[in-house]
FIMISE-114244 format. One record per residue (C-alpha): x, y, z; residue number from 1. Coordinates in steps of 0.5 Angstrom, whole numbers, plus 500, padded with zeros to 3 digits. Layout:
N
+------+-------+-----+-------+
: east : north :  up : pakol :
+------+-------+-----+-------+
:    X :     Y :   Z :   NUM :
...
+------+-------+-----+-------+
END
This chain:
69
+------+-------+-----+-------+
: east : north :  up : pakol :
+------+-------+-----+-------+
:  870 :   623 : 520 :     1 :
:  875 :   627 : 515 :     2 :
:  881 :   627 : 520 :     3 :
:  880 :   620 : 521 :     4 :
:  881 :   618 : 514 :     5 :
:  887 :   622 : 513 :     6 :
:  890 :   619 : 520 :     7 :
:  888 :   612 : 516 :     8 :
:  892 :   614 : 510 :     9 :
:  898 :   616 : 514 :    10 :
:  898 :   610 : 518 :    11 :
:  898 :   606 : 511 :    12 :
:  903 :   610 : 509 :    13 :
:  907 :   609 : 515 :    14 :
:  906 :   601 : 514 :    15 :
:  908 :   601 : 507 :    16 :
:  915 :   605 : 509 :    17 :
:  916 :   600 : 515 :    18 :
:  914 :   594 : 510 :    19 :
:  919 :   597 : 505 :    20 :
:  925 :   597 : 510 :    21 :
:  924 :   591 : 513 :    22 :
:  923 :   587 : 506 :    23 :
:  930 :   591 : 504 :    24 :
:  933 :   588 : 510 :    25 :
:  931 :   581 : 509 :    26 :
:  933 :   581 : 501 :    27 :
:  940 :   583 : 503 :    28 :
:  940 :   578 : 508 :    29 :
:  938 :   572 : 503 :    30 :
:  942 :   576 : 498 :    31 :
:  937 :   577 : 492 :    32 :
:  936 :   584 : 489 :    33 :
:  928 :   584 : 488 :    34 :
:  922 :   582 : 492 :    35 :
:  914 :   583 : 493 :    36 :
:  911 :   587 : 498 :    37 :
:  903 :   585 : 499 :    38 :
:  899 :   590 : 503 :    39 :
:  892 :   588 : 504 :    40 :
:  887 :   594 : 505 :    41 :
:  882 :   592 : 511 :    42 :
:  879 :   599 : 511 :    43 :
:  871 :   598 : 511 :    44 :
:  868 :   601 : 505 :    45 :
:  872 :   604 : 499 :    46 :
:  872 :   601 : 492 :    47 :
:  877 :   596 : 489 :    48 :
:  879 :   602 : 484 :    49 :
:  882 :   605 : 491 :    50 :
:  885 :   599 : 494 :    51 :
:  888 :   596 : 488 :    52 :
:  895 :   599 : 486 :    53 :
:  901 :   596 : 483 :    54 :
:  908 :   600 : 483 :    55 :
:  915 :   598 : 483 :    56 :
:  920 :   602 : 488 :    57 :
:  928 :   602 : 488 :    58 :
:  930 :   601 : 496 :    59 :
:  937 :   600 : 498 :    60 :
:  939 :   598 : 491 :    61 :
:  933 :   593 : 491 :    62 :
:  927 :   593 : 486 :    63 :
:  921 :   592 : 490 :    64 :
:  914 :   591 : 487 :    65 :
:  909 :   593 : 491 :    66 :
:  901 :   591 : 491 :    67 :
:  896 :   594 : 494 :    68 :
:  889 :   590 : 495 :    69 :
+------+-------+-----+-------+
END
């Protein structure tokens, strides 16, 4: 079970990085310098404290606010 949790976190990190890359490309295409990336944590179990996150990331010169929920 412990390895499965690690795999899920790795997969979530991969989705986050792919989402940031995709959003940065979109922001560039439409010519804006900031945007939001919402990540919905659909894993069973886990507390809201673990799921709810807020951070600000600079990606390719664009500011992205990342919300985990």
